[in-house]
Short mmCIF file of the C-alpha atoms (twelve columns), coordinates in Angstrom:
data_MODEL
# 
_entry.id   MODEL 
# 
loop_
_atom_site.group_PDB 
_atom_site.id 
_atom_site.type_symbol 
_atom_site.label_atom_id 
_atom_site.label_alt_id 
_atom_site.label_comp_id 
_atom_site.label_asym_id 
_atom_site.label_seq_id 
_atom_site.Cartn_x 
_atom_site.Cartn_y 
_atom_site.Cartn_z 
_atom_site.pdbx_PDB_model_num 
ATOM 1   C CA . UNK A 1   114.319 -68.501  -28.203 1 
ATOM 2   C CA . UNK A 2   110.996 -67.741  -28.217 1 
ATOM 3   C CA . UNK A 3   108.420 -69.621  -26.007 1 
ATOM 4   C CA . UNK A 4   106.922 -71.311  -28.318 1 
ATOM 5   C CA . UNK A 5   109.989 -73.057  -30.079 1 
ATOM 6   C CA . UNK A 6   110.532 -74.159  -26.661 1 
ATOM 7   C CA . UNK A 7   107.141 -75.619  -26.219 1 
ATOM 8   C CA . UNK A 8   107.543 -77.103  -29.877 1 
ATOM 9   C CA . UNK A 9   110.587 -78.918  -29.511 1 
ATOM 10  C CA . UNK A 10  109.835 -80.375  -25.585 1 
ATOM 11  C CA . UNK A 11  106.071 -81.719  -26.918 1 
ATOM 12  C CA . UNK A 12  108.107 -83.397  -30.009 1 
ATOM 13  C CA . UNK A 13  110.961 -84.902  -27.532 1 
ATOM 14  C CA . UNK A 14  108.093 -86.422  -25.567 1 
ATOM 15  C CA . UNK A 15  105.846 -87.638  -27.915 1 
ATOM 16  C CA . UNK A 16  107.192 -87.709  -31.397 1 
ATOM 17  C CA . UNK A 17  106.422 -85.810  -34.246 1 
ATOM 18  C CA . UNK A 18  104.321 -88.224  -36.680 1 
ATOM 19  C CA . UNK A 19  101.570 -87.089  -38.417 1 
ATOM 20  C CA . UNK A 20  98.545  -89.654  -40.210 1 
ATOM 21  C CA . UNK A 21  100.383 -92.653  -38.689 1 
ATOM 22  C CA . UNK A 22  97.835  -95.134  -37.149 1 
ATOM 23  C CA . UNK A 23  98.329  -95.873  -33.466 1 
ATOM 24  C CA . UNK A 24  98.407  -99.968  -34.508 1 
ATOM 25  C CA . UNK A 25  102.103 -98.777  -35.284 1 
ATOM 26  C CA . UNK A 26  103.517 -96.390  -33.416 1 
ATOM 27  C CA . UNK A 27  100.680 -97.629  -30.123 1 
ATOM 28  C CA . UNK A 28  98.675  -95.291  -28.107 1 
ATOM 29  C CA . UNK A 29  100.582 -91.952  -26.368 1 
ATOM 30  C CA . UNK A 30  98.565  -90.279  -22.683 1 
ATOM 31  C CA . UNK A 31  97.766  -87.381  -25.318 1 
ATOM 32  C CA . UNK A 32  95.481  -89.632  -27.092 1 
ATOM 33  C CA . UNK A 33  94.229  -90.509  -23.843 1 
ATOM 34  C CA . UNK A 34  93.511  -87.405  -23.142 1 
ATOM 35  C CA . UNK A 35  91.121  -86.841  -26.001 1 
ATOM 36  C CA . UNK A 36  89.695  -89.778  -25.643 1 
ATOM 37  C CA . UNK A 37  88.729  -88.961  -22.473 1 
ATOM 38  C CA . UNK A 38  87.828  -85.136  -23.337 1 
ATOM 39  C CA . UNK A 39  85.543  -86.308  -25.739 1 
ATOM 40  C CA . UNK A 40  83.693  -88.626  -23.715 1 
ATOM 41  C CA . UNK A 41  83.183  -85.682  -20.685 1 
ATOM 42  C CA . UNK A 42  81.576  -83.735  -24.276 1 
ATOM 43  C CA . UNK A 43  79.376  -86.374  -25.337 1 
ATOM 44  C CA . UNK A 44  77.877  -87.199  -22.134 1 
ATOM 45  C CA . UNK A 45  79.523  -90.717  -22.381 1 
ATOM 46  C CA . UNK A 46  81.250  -93.609  -20.336 1 
ATOM 47  C CA . UNK A 47  84.199  -93.804  -23.442 1 
ATOM 48  C CA . UNK A 48  85.381  -92.716  -26.721 1 
ATOM 49  C CA . UNK A 49  87.366  -94.126  -29.529 1 
ATOM 50  C CA . UNK A 50  89.523  -91.560  -31.571 1 
ATOM 51  C CA . UNK A 51  90.549  -92.731  -35.244 1 
ATOM 52  C CA . UNK A 52  92.942  -90.403  -37.126 1 
ATOM 53  C CA . UNK A 53  91.605  -89.155  -40.844 1 
ATOM 54  C CA . UNK A 54  92.732  -91.129  -44.044 1 
ATOM 55  C CA . UNK A 55  92.148  -94.820  -45.421 1 
ATOM 56  C CA . UNK A 56  94.245  -96.886  -43.005 1 
ATOM 57  C CA . UNK A 57  91.505  -95.611  -40.324 1 
ATOM 58  C CA . UNK A 58  88.921  -97.902  -41.873 1 
ATOM 59  C CA . UNK A 59  91.150  -100.301 -43.008 1 
ATOM 60  C CA . UNK A 60  92.788  -100.346 -40.375 1 
ATOM 61  C CA . UNK A 61  90.428  -100.227 -37.731 1 
ATOM 62  C CA . UNK A 62  87.323  -101.376 -38.948 1 
ATOM 63  C CA . UNK A 63  89.068  -105.078 -38.298 1 
ATOM 64  C CA . UNK A 64  90.069  -104.321 -34.428 1 
ATOM 65  C CA . UNK A 65  86.041  -103.589 -34.158 1 
ATOM 66  C CA . UNK A 66  83.930  -106.795 -35.435 1 
ATOM 67  C CA . UNK A 67  85.375  -110.502 -36.180 1 
ATOM 68  C CA . UNK A 68  84.087  -113.482 -38.456 1 
ATOM 69  C CA . UNK A 69  81.608  -113.354 -35.670 1 
ATOM 70  C CA . UNK A 70  79.991  -110.310 -36.844 1 
ATOM 71  C CA . UNK A 71  77.712  -108.677 -39.794 1 
ATOM 72  C CA . UNK A 72  78.938  -106.201 -41.266 1 
ATOM 73  C CA . UNK A 73  76.039  -104.332 -42.959 1 
ATOM 74  C CA . UNK A 74  77.446  -102.016 -46.949 1 
ATOM 75  C CA . UNK A 75  76.375  -100.211 -49.104 1 
ATOM 76  C CA . UNK A 76  77.412  -100.534 -52.650 1 
ATOM 77  C CA . UNK A 77  79.122  -97.812  -53.125 1 
ATOM 78  C CA . UNK A 78  81.001  -97.480  -48.929 1 
ATOM 79  C CA . UNK A 79  84.735  -96.271  -50.070 1 
ATOM 80  C CA . UNK A 80  87.384  -99.314  -50.878 1 
ATOM 81  C CA . UNK A 81  88.993  -98.590  -47.737 1 
ATOM 82  C CA . UNK A 82  85.969  -99.290  -45.161 1 
ATOM 83  C CA . UNK A 83  84.985  -102.464 -48.018 1 
ATOM 84  C CA . UNK A 84  89.046  -103.122 -47.356 1 
ATOM 85  C CA . UNK A 85  88.525  -103.421 -43.315 1 
ATOM 86  C CA . UNK A 86  85.043  -105.224 -43.583 1 
ATOM 87  C CA . UNK A 87  86.963  -108.226 -45.556 1 
ATOM 88  C CA . UNK A 88  90.189  -107.620 -43.720 1 
ATOM 89  C CA . UNK A 89  87.988  -108.124 -40.717 1 
ATOM 90  C CA . UNK A 90  86.630  -111.586 -41.424 1 
ATOM 91  C CA . UNK A 91  83.150  -110.474 -40.884 1 
ATOM 92  C CA . UNK A 92  79.864  -112.009 -42.480 1 
ATOM 93  C CA . UNK A 93  79.174  -108.867 -45.327 1 
ATOM 94  C CA . UNK A 94  75.664  -108.579 -46.746 1 
ATOM 95  C CA . UNK A 95  75.225  -105.153 -49.444 1 
ATOM 96  C CA . UNK A 96  72.690  -103.410 -50.072 1 
ATOM 97  C CA . UNK A 97  71.950  -100.790 -52.827 1 
ATOM 98  C CA . UNK A 98  73.738  -96.620  -52.099 1 
ATOM 99  C CA . UNK A 99  70.646  -95.256  -50.424 1 
ATOM 100 C CA . UNK A 100 67.954  -97.429  -51.015 1 
ATOM 101 C CA . UNK A 101 66.139  -98.130  -47.331 1 
ATOM 102 C CA . UNK A 102 63.816  -101.107 -49.277 1 
ATOM 103 C CA . UNK A 103 66.806  -102.640 -50.844 1 
ATOM 104 C CA . UNK A 104 68.564  -102.017 -46.700 1 
ATOM 105 C CA . UNK A 105 65.370  -103.838 -45.464 1 
ATOM 106 C CA . UNK A 106 64.998  -106.923 -47.775 1 
ATOM 107 C CA . UNK A 107 69.219  -107.289 -46.373 1 
ATOM 108 C CA . UNK A 108 68.165  -106.675 -42.577 1 
ATOM 109 C CA . UNK A 109 65.450  -109.239 -43.073 1 
ATOM 110 C CA . UNK A 110 67.796  -112.062 -45.549 1 
ATOM 111 C CA . UNK A 111 70.923  -111.466 -42.665 1 
ATOM 112 C CA . UNK A 112 69.687  -111.502 -39.214 1 
# 
């Protein structure tokens, strides 16, 4: 067998083979922690969070970052996955008109 076939099989045995599944389903693996440490070091920060791409990213992770004690300021044209995540979080949501800085300022003054 080629060296890369053995390596791929070894990695699959070690970490599994699931593409696009959120951590909430399969948990955090060492490779996730290694990637986040590397990203944090690269950007010069204490820590970093890395998310996969997809609908579940926003809809499932927004509620882990904010809750009913928080305020989310949301663009009116945000994707439905962001809107769902915001609603699932229980946070207060204030919406401003898409790309309208004047309306954003009004919403901020009204909400804070």
